[in-house]
C-alpha positions in Angstrom: -39.1 -87.2 -31.1 -39.8 -89.2 -33.9 -38.6 -92.8 -33.7 -35.1 -92.5 -35.3 -34.3 -89.0 -33.8 -31.5 -88.8 -31.0 -30.0 -85.6 -29.7 -26.4 -87.9 -29.1 -26.5 -88.4 -32.8 -27.2 -84.7 -33.8 -24.2 -83.8 -31.4 -21.8 -86.5 -33.0 -22.9 -85.2 -36.5 -20.3 -83.0 -38.1 -21.1 -80.3 -40.4 -19.4 -80.6 -43.8 -16.5 -77.5 -44.9 -15.1 -78.8 -47.6 -13.5 -81.7 -49.0 -12.4 -83.8 -46.0 -13.0 -81.2 -43.8 -15.5 -80.9 -41.2 -16.7 -79.2 -38.0 -18.5 -80.5 -34.8 -19.4 -78.8 -31.8 -18.1 -79.1 -28.2 -20.5 -79.6 -25.2 -19.8 -78.5 -21.5 -20.4 -81.6 -19.5 -19.1 -79.3 -16.0 -15.4 -81.4 -16.4 -13.4 -78.3 -17.6 -12.5 -79.9 -20.6 -14.0 -81.5 -23.5 -14.8 -85.2 -22.9 -12.6 -87.6 -24.7 -15.6 -89.7 -25.8 -16.7 -87.2 -27.7 -13.8 -86.1 -29.9 -13.2 -90.1 -30.7 -17.1 -90.1 -31.9 -16.8 -87.1 -33.8 -13.6 -88.0 -35.4 -15.5 -91.5 -36.3 -18.0 -90.2 -37.7 -16.3 -87.5 -40.0 -13.8 -90.6 -41.1 -17.2 -92.5 -41.9 -18.5 -89.9 -44.0 -15.2 -90.5 -46.5 -15.8 -94.3 -46.6 -17.9 -96.2 -49.2 -21.1 -97.7 -47.5 -20.1 -101.2 -48.0 -17.5 -101.0 -45.3 -17.4 -100.6 -41.5 -15.2 -99.5 -39.2 -13.1 -102.4 -37.4 -10.5 -100.4 -35.2 -9.4 -96.8 -34.0 -6.3 -96.0 -32.0 -6.2 -92.4 -31.0 -4.0 -89.6 -29.0 -5.0 -87.0 -26.8 -2.7 -84.4 -27.3 -4.3 -81.1 -25.6 -7.3 -79.9 -23.6 -10.3 -79.2 -25.8 -11.9 -75.9 -25.2 -15.7 -76.7 -24.2 -16.6 -73.2 -25.6 -15.3 -73.9 -29.4 -15.8 -75.6 -32.0 -13.8 -78.4 -33.5 -12.5 -78.8 -37.1 -11.6 -82.2 -38.1 -9.4 -83.3 -41.3 -9.3 -86.5 -42.6 -6.9 -87.7 -44.6 -7.9 -90.5 -47.2 -4.8 -92.7 -46.5 -5.8 -96.1 -48.5 -9.0 -97.3 -50.2 -7.8 -101.1 -51.0 -10.0 -103.9 -52.0 -11.0 -105.1 -48.7 -9.8 -102.3 -46.2 -9.8 -98.8 -46.2 -7.5 -96.8 -43.8 -8.2 -92.9 -42.6 -6.3 -90.4 -40.4 -8.4 -87.8 -38.5 -6.8 -84.8 -37.0 -8.7 -82.6 -34.4 -8.1 -79.2 -34.4 -9.2 -76.3 -31.9 -7.5 -72.5 -32.2 -4.8 -73.7 -34.6 -3.5 -76.1 -32.7 -3.8 -79.9 -32.8 -5.5 -81.4 -29.9 -6.7 -85.1 -31.1 -5.4 -87.6 -33.5 -6.8 -90.8 -34.9 -5.9 -93.6 -36.9 -9.0 -96.0 -38.0 -9.3 -98.9 -40.4 -12.5 -100.1 -42.4 -13.5 -103.3 -43.8 -15.8 -105.0 -46.3 -17.8 -107.4 -44.5 -16.8 -110.9 -45.2 -17.6 -114.7 -43.5 -14.5 -116.1 -41.2 -13.3 -118.4 -38.5 -15.5 -117.2 -35.5 -14.5 -117.3 -31.7 -14.7 -115.4 -28.9 -14.4 -116.3 -24.9 -18.1 -117.0 -24.2 -19.3 -115.5 -20.8 -22.7 -114.5 -19.0 -22.7 -111.0 -17.7 -24.4 -110.1 -14.7 -28.2 -109.5 -16.2 -29.7 -110.0 -13.0 -28.1 -107.1 -11.3 -29.5 -105.0 -14.1 -33.1 -106.6 -14.0 -33.2 -106.1 -10.6 -32.1 -102.3 -10.9 -34.6 -101.6 -13.4 -37.3 -102.9 -11.1 -36.2 -100.8 -8.3 -35.5 -97.6 -10.4 -32.5 -97.3 -8.8 -31.2 -93.3 -9.5 -27.9 -93.1 -11.3 -26.7 -89.8 -9.3 -23.1 -89.7 -10.5 -23.7 -90.5 -14.5 -22.7 -87.0 -15.8 -24.0 -89.0 -19.3 -27.4 -89.0 -18.3 -28.7 -86.7 -21.1 -27.9 -89.5 -23.7 -27.4 -92.7 -21.6 -29.1 -95.2 -19.3 -26.6 -96.3 -17.1 -26.3 -98.6 -14.2 -22.9 -99.0 -12.2 -22.7 -101.9 -10.1 -21.9 -101.6 -6.9 -18.4 -102.9 -5.9 -20.1 -106.0 -3.6 -22.1 -107.1 -6.9 -18.8 -106.9 -9.4 -17.8 -110.1 -10.8 -14.2 -109.0 -9.9 -13.0 -106.8 -7.4 -10.4 -104.5 -9.5 -12.9 -104.0 -12.1 -15.6 -100.9 -13.0 -18.9 -102.8 -14.3 -21.7 -101.1 -15.8 -24.9 -101.4 -17.7 -25.5 -98.8 -20.5 -27.8 -97.9 -23.6 -28.5 -95.0 -25.6 -31.6 -92.9 -23.8 -33.4 -92.8 -27.4 -34.1 -95.2 -30.6 -31.1 -95.4 -33.0 -31.3 -96.2 -36.7 -30.3 -99.5 -38.1 -27.2 -98.1 -39.7 -24.5 -99.8 -37.9 -22.3 -96.4 -38.3 -24.6 -95.1 -35.8 -24.2 -97.5 -33.3 -20.2 -97.5 -33.7 -20.4 -93.6 -33.3 -22.1 -93.8 -30.0 -20.3 -97.0 -28.3 -17.0 -95.1 -29.1 -18.4 -92.0 -27.6 -19.4 -93.8 -24.2 -16.1 -96.3 -24.1 -13.7 -93.3 -22.8 -15.9 -93.7 -19.4 -14.8 -95.9 -17.0 -11.4 -97.5 -18.2 -9.2 -94.9 -16.3 -11.5 -95.1 -13.2 -10.8 -98.7 -12.9 -6.9 -97.5 -12.2 -8.0 -96.1 -8.9 -9.4 -99.4 -7.5 -6.2 -100.7 -6.1 -5.7 -97.1 -4.2 -8.7 -97.0 -3.1 -9.3 -93.7 -4.8 -12.5 -94.7 -6.9 -14.2 -92.4 -5.1 -18.4 -92.1 -7.2 -18.9 -88.9 -6.8 -16.7 -86.8 -9.7 -16.2 -84.1 -8.1 -14.6 -85.3 -5.2 -12.5 -87.7 -7.1 -11.3 -84.7 -9.2 -9.8 -83.4 -6.1 -7.5 -85.9 -4.7 -6.8 -87.2 -8.2 -6.0 -85.7 -11.6 -7.0 -88.4 -14.5 -6.6 -87.9 -18.0 -6.4 -89.5 -21.3 -3.4 -90.0 -23.4 -4.3 -92.7 -25.6 -7.3 -94.7 -26.5 -8.3 -97.7 -28.7 -11.1 -99.6 -29.5 -11.9 -102.8 -31.6 -15.3 -103.6 -33.2 -15.8 -107.3 -33.5 -19.5 -107.8 -34.1 -22.8 -106.1 -34.9 -24.7 -104.7 -31.8 -27.1 -102.3 -30.7 -26.1 -99.6 -28.6 -29.9 -98.5 -27.9 -30.2 -102.0 -26.0 -28.5 -102.7 -23.0 -24.6 -103.4 -23.4 -22.4 -104.4 -20.6 -19.1 -102.5 -20.1 -16.3 -104.1 -17.8 -13.2 -102.3 -17.6 -10.0 -103.6 -15.9 -6.7 -102.3 -14.3 -3.6 -103.6 -15.8 -1.1 -101.6 -14.2 -0.3 -98.2 -12.7 3.0 -96.6 -12.3 5.2 -93.7 -13.4 2.4 -91.3 -13.3 0.1 -93.5 -15.6 -2.3 -95.7 -15.6 -3.5 -98.8 -18.2 -6.7 -100.3 -18.5 -8.3 -102.6 -21.1 -12.3 -103.0 -21.2 -14.4 -105.7 -22.9 -18.3 -105.1 -24.1 -20.7 -108.0 -24.3 -24.3 -108.0 -25.2 -27.1 -109.5 -22.9 -26.1 -112.8 -24.3 -22.6 -112.6 -23.4 -21.4 -112.1 -26.9 -18.6 -110.0 -27.3 -19.2 -107.0 -29.4 -16.0 -104.9 -28.5 -12.8 -104.3 -26.7 -11.2 -101.3 -25.7 -7.6 -100.3 -24.0 -6.8 -96.8 -22.3 -3.5 -95.4 -20.8 -3.7 -92.0 -19.2 -1.9 -89.4 -16.8 -2.7 -91.0 -13.0 -1.5 -88.4 -10.4 -2.2 -87.3 -6.7 -3.1 -83.6 -6.3 -0.6 -81.7 -4.3 -3.2 -79.0 -4.1 -7.0 -78.6 -4.8 -7.8 -77.3 -8.2 -8.8 -74.1 -8.5 -12.6 -73.8 -9.3 
């Protein structure tokens, strides 16, 4: 493996089929459906293929319509909605078996200087250093092929109603910010809905056991990119529940670098239902 080869980037890359038409491959992560972050990341990558190199994504808003089939590729159709003086807008539709399973609206902007403000916050970097020194295994990280992840145990979290973890891509990434945006979009789907289980005592760390108790499925997801960052360096993701009710849960997320710089924000709502019967194997 060379310095700038990443199996995750290869997975996120989309094959060009025609003008504005791309194909991405699926992967079975043993969850019974396509991982939402995969579709989000590939859709953003497909949109980036139609964007001028002087523009980068600053926001994306997505709806998950149908469960994705892990045994079939996904077709991404990009609509070039706008190319203005400073902003470009794209709409991406993901299709499997002739049906829409997902659609995304994304906005891209030329880099410019402006008033800069964010709430400075120091993430728990000591917890990361201690975990690395002790080589704590992450047995419940189903993304361990692509990421190093350290979930903070409950007694070490800065807020009780949060899911908090450190993460970074396992393999070096190129300097191209496009790659880092795609990778962060991929991982941003992990943790948000999990935090909606905290108030109800259902946040079982083992994914399979959790799956037997509760049904979680993303309805919509949004991500805003604020500042440059590297996804192959440690980032801190804090996911915090905002509301649950009517069979749904809503959570917000914040992504910080090790210096406490806010680099991205997320928001996600999903189905949150107790299972009446155990899921069929």
